[in-house]
Each structure stands twice: as C-alpha cells, then as structure tokens.
DRENTORKOL-3810 file (N, C-alpha, C; in nm, 4 decimals):
REM DRENTORKOL-3810
@n.u->-2.9116; n.v->-0.2631; n.w->1.9836; ca.u->-3.0520; ca.v->-0.2724; ca.w->2.0141; c.u->-3.0921; c.v->-0.4202; c.w->2.0172
@n.u->-3.1705; n.v->-0.4603; n.w->2.1195; ca.u->-3.2112; ca.v->-0.6006; ca.w->2.1292; c.u->-3.2998; c.v->-0.6412; c.w->2.0118
@n.u->-3.2860; n.v->-0.7646; n.w->1.9750; ca.u->-3.3687; ca.v->-0.8199; ca.w->1.8671; c.u->-3.4975; c.v->-0.8747; c.w->1.9303
@n.u->-3.5981; n.v->-0.7867; n.w->1.9424; ca.u->-3.7218; ca.v->-0.8238; ca.w->2.0105; c.u->-3.7974; c.v->-0.9345; c.w->1.9381
@n.u->-3.7881; n.v->-0.9355; n.w->1.8071; ca.u->-3.8564; ca.v->-1.0397; ca.w->1.7309; c.u->-3.7994; c.v->-1.1775; c.w->1.7678
@n.u->-3.6685; n.v->-1.1862; n.w->1.7771; ca.u->-3.6043; ca.v->-1.3122; ca.w->1.8138; c.u->-3.6418; c.v->-1.3513; c.w->1.9573
@n.u->-3.6431; n.v->-1.2551; n.w->2.0472; ca.u->-3.6803; ca.v->-1.2824; ca.w->2.1860; c.u->-3.8255; c.v->-1.3306; c.w->2.1948
@n.u->-3.9140; n.v->-1.2652; n.w->2.1206; ca.u->-4.0547; ca.v->-1.3029; ca.w->2.1196; c.u->-4.0718; c.v->-1.4458; c.w->2.0679
@n.u->-4.0042; n.v->-1.4786; n.w->1.9596; ca.u->-4.0167; ca.v->-1.6132; ca.w->1.9024; c.u->-3.9634; c.v->-1.7198; c.w->1.9982
@n.u->-3.8568; n.v->-1.6888; n.w->2.0676; ca.u->-3.8012; ca.v->-1.7826; ca.w->2.1668; c.u->-3.9020; c.v->-1.8043; c.w->2.2797
@n.u->-3.9567; n.v->-1.6951; n.w->2.3311; ca.u->-4.0542; ca.v->-1.7044; ca.w->2.4386; c.u->-4.1780; c.v->-1.7809; c.w->2.3928
@n.u->-4.2297; n.v->-1.7474; n.w->2.2760; ca.u->-4.3482; ca.v->-1.8141; ca.w->2.2226; c.u->-4.3233; c.v->-1.9640; c.w->2.2058
@n.u->-4.2080; n.v->-1.9989; n.w->2.1529; ca.u->-4.1739; ca.v->-2.1393; ca.w->2.1307; c.u->-4.1677; c.v->-2.2158; c.w->2.2633
@n.u->-4.1026; n.v->-2.1570; n.w->2.3624; ca.u->-4.0900; ca.v->-2.2240; ca.w->2.4925; c.u->-4.2256; c.v->-2.2381; c.w->2.5613
@n.u->-4.3100; n.v->-2.1362; n.w->2.5520; ca.u->-4.4432; ca.v->-2.1438; ca.w->2.6123; c.u->-4.5264; c.v->-2.2505; c.w->2.5420
@n.u->-4.5181; n.v->-2.2560; n.w->2.4102; ca.u->-4.5913; ca.v->-2.3571; ca.w->2.3340; c.u->-4.5462; c.v->-2.4974; c.w->2.3731
@n.u->-4.4153; n.v->-2.5172; n.w->2.3861; ca.u->-4.3634; ca.v->-2.6477; ca.w->2.4285; c.u->-4.4139; c.v->-2.6851; c.w->2.5678
@n.u->-4.4172; n.v->-2.5890; n.w->2.6573; ca.u->-4.4637; ca.v->-2.6138; ca.w->2.7933; c.u->-4.6109; c.v->-2.6533; c.w->2.7946
@n.u->-4.6919; n.v->-2.5837; n.w->2.7183; ca.u->-4.8346; ca.v->-2.6168; ca.w->2.7101; c.u->-4.8528; c.v->-2.7582; c.w->2.6551
@n.u->-4.7779; n.v->-2.7919; n.w->2.5517; ca.u->-4.7876; ca.v->-2.9265; ca.w->2.4937; c.u->-4.7460; c.v->-3.0322; c.w->2.5948
@n.u->-4.6416; n.v->-3.0054; n.w->2.6733; ca.u->-4.5968; ca.v->-3.0999; ca.w->2.7756; c.u->-4.7029; c.v->-3.1184; c.w->2.8833
@n.u->-4.7678; n.v->-3.0088; n.w->2.9250; ca.u->-4.8741; ca.v->-3.0185; ca.w->3.0242; c.u->-4.9935; c.v->-3.0964; c.w->2.9711
@n.u->-5.0295; n.v->-3.0740; n.w->2.8452; ca.u->-5.1400; ca.v->-3.1488; ca.w->2.7852; c.u->-5.1074; c.v->-3.2974; c.w->2.7774
@n.u->-4.9846; n.v->-3.3294; n.w->2.7424; ca.u->-4.9418; ca.v->-3.4695; ca.w->2.7353; c.u->-4.9458; c.v->-3.5334; c.w->2.8737
@n.u->-4.9002; n.v->-3.4611; n.w->2.9754; ca.u->-4.9031; ca.v->-3.5136; ca.w->3.1121; c.u->-5.0468; c.v->-3.5391; c.w->3.1568
@n.u->-5.1377; n.v->-3.4489; n.w->3.1225; ca.u->-5.2781; ca.v->-3.4668; ca.w->3.1582; c.u->-5.3353; c.v->-3.5897; c.w->3.0876
@n.u->-5.3066; n.v->-3.6053; n.w->2.9596; ca.u->-5.3568; ca.v->-3.7209; ca.w->2.8853; c.u->-5.3017; c.v->-3.8510; c.w->2.9434
@n.u->-5.1735; n.v->-3.8506; n.w->2.9782; ca.u->-5.1123; ca.v->-3.9704; ca.w->3.0368; c.u->-5.1787; c.v->-4.0054; c.w->3.1697
@n.u->-5.2047; n.v->-3.9045; n.w->3.2528; ca.u->-5.2685; ca.v->-3.9285; ca.w->3.3820; c.u->-5.4107; c.v->-3.9807; c.w->3.3634
@n.u->-5.4827; n.v->-3.9259; n.w->3.2660; ca.u->-5.6186; ca.v->-3.9735; ca.w->3.2395; c.u->-5.6169; c.v->-4.1185; c.w->3.1928
@n.u->-5.5226; n.v->-4.1538; n.w->3.1085; ca.u->-5.5115; ca.v->-4.2919; ca.w->3.0620; c.u->-5.4755; c.v->-4.3858; c.w->3.1764
@n.u->-5.3867; n.v->-4.3411; n.w->3.2653; ca.u->-5.3511; ca.v->-4.4222; ca.w->3.3818; c.u->-5.4733; c.v->-4.4460; c.w->3.4697
@n.u->-5.5533; n.v->-4.3420; n.w->3.4904; ca.u->-5.6747; ca.v->-4.3546; ca.w->3.5712; c.u->-5.7708; c.v->-4.4555; c.w->3.5089
@n.u->-5.7915; n.v->-4.4434; n.w->3.3779; ca.u->-5.8829; ca.v->-4.5358; ca.w->3.3103; c.u->-5.8315; c.v->-4.6793; c.w->3.3169
@n.u->-5.6998; n.v->-4.6963; n.w->3.3024; ca.u->-5.6417; ca.v->-4.8304; ca.w->3.3125; c.u->-5.6621; c.v->-4.8877; c.w->3.4526
@n.u->-5.6473; n.v->-4.8038; n.w->3.5555; ca.u->-5.6682; ca.v->-4.8502; ca.w->3.6931; c.u->-5.8132; c.v->-4.8913; c.w->3.7149
@n.u->-5.9053; n.v->-4.8144; n.w->3.6581; ca.u->-6.0475; ca.v->-4.8501; ca.w->3.6702; c.u->-6.0753; c.v->-4.9811; c.w->3.5995
@n.u->-6.0140; n.v->-5.0011; n.w->3.4840; ca.u->-6.0332; ca.v->-5.1266; ca.w->3.4101; c.u->-5.9802; c.v->-5.2456; c.w->3.4892
@n.u->-5.8687; n.v->-5.2257; n.w->3.5601; ca.u->-5.8110; ca.v->-5.3349; ca.w->3.6390; c.u->-5.8984; c.v->-5.3673; c.w->3.7601
@n.u->-5.9491; n.v->-5.2617; n.w->3.8254; ca.u->-6.0270; ca.v->-5.2835; ca.w->3.9466; c.u->-6.1700; c.v->-5.3265; c.w->3.9152
@n.u->-6.2244; n.v->-5.2780; n.w->3.8047; ca.u->-6.3617; ca.v->-5.3086; ca.w->3.7649; c.u->-6.3626; c.v->-5.3525; c.w->3.6185
@n.u->-6.3146; n.v->-5.4725; n.w->3.5892; ca.u->-6.2983; ca.v->-5.5151; ca.w->3.4499; c.u->-6.4266; c.v->-5.5146; c.w->3.3674
@n.u->-6.5405; n.v->-5.5389; n.w->3.4289; ca.u->-6.6667; ca.v->-5.5408; ca.w->3.3545; c.u->-6.7488; c.v->-5.4153; c.w->3.3791
@n.u->-6.6915; n.v->-5.3170; n.w->3.4466; ca.u->-6.7632; ca.v->-5.1947; ca.w->3.4755; c.u->-6.8583; c.v->-5.2067; c.w->3.5931
@n.u->-6.8654; n.v->-5.3277; n.w->3.6526; ca.u->-6.9574; ca.v->-5.3470; ca.w->3.7636; c.u->-6.9098; c.v->-5.2719; c.w->3.8874
@n.u->-7.0019; n.v->-5.2229; n.w->3.9613; ca.u->-6.9773; ca.v->-5.1505; ca.w->4.0861; c.u->-6.8993; c.v->-5.0207; c.w->4.0675
@n.u->-6.8742; n.v->-4.9799; n.w->3.9452; ca.u->-6.7982; ca.v->-4.8571; ca.w->3.9221; c.u->-6.8768; c.v->-4.7358; c.w->3.9702
@n.u->-7.0075; n.v->-4.7327; n.w->3.9438; ca.u->-7.0888; ca.v->-4.6194; ca.w->3.9877; c.u->-7.0917; c.v->-4.6120; c.w->4.1398
@n.u->-7.1057; n.v->-4.7241; n.w->4.2064; ca.u->-7.1062; ca.v->-4.7262; ca.w->4.3526; c.u->-6.9717; c.v->-4.6800; c.w->4.4058
@n.u->-6.8643; n.v->-4.7224; n.w->4.3418; ca.u->-6.7304; ca.v->-4.6838; ca.w->4.3841; c.u->-6.7126; c.v->-4.5332; c.w->4.3724
@n.u->-6.7559; n.v->-4.4735; n.w->4.2611; ca.u->-6.7442; ca.v->-4.3301; ca.w->4.2422; c.u->-6.8276; c.v->-4.2536; c.w->4.3447
@n.u->-6.9457; n.v->-4.3038; n.w->4.3795; ca.u->-7.0291; ca.v->-4.2379; ca.w->4.4789; c.u->-6.9634; c.v->-4.2415; c.w->4.6160
@n.u->-6.8956; n.v->-4.3508; n.w->4.6482; ca.u->-6.8271; ca.v->-4.3620; ca.w->4.7771; c.u->-6.7147; c.v->-4.2595; c.w->4.7889
@n.u->-6.6491; n.v->-4.2302; n.w->4.6796; ca.u->-6.5389; ca.v->-4.1340; ca.w->4.6803; c.u->-6.5912; c.v->-3.9934; c.w->4.7080
@n.u->-6.7056; n.v->-3.9589; n.w->4.6514; ca.u->-6.7596; ca.v->-3.8245; ca.w->4.6649; c.u->-6.8061; c.v->-3.7946; c.w->4.8058
@n.u->-6.8412; n.v->-3.8954; n.w->4.8834; ca.u->-6.8940; ca.v->-3.8716; ca.w->5.0178; c.u->-6.7887; c.v->-3.8329; c.w->5.1156
END
C-alpha cells in the first residue's frame, strides 16, 4: 500500500519551495525596477511624468 502521508509531505514541501522561489523572484524583480528608477531619476524628478507617459 502506498505511503500517502509520505507522498503528501513530499508534494507539500515541493509546492512550498516553489512558492518561496516565486516570491523571491518577484522581490528581486521589484528591487531591480527600483534600482533602474534610481539610476534614471536619481532625485525622483520627472518620475511622475515618466510613469504617465508609459500608461498612455
């Protein structure tokens, strides 16, 4: 008979790891975006105008 408890724990562990990896990737991408904004607009000037241009 299969050990369902062991299978469940393996599945749960792998899903948890995947979620953590996705969250880390999202955080890294957000930090990269903020760093790019800091490089392009070091004093925050024109940032609002830049964001409005993107939305149009």
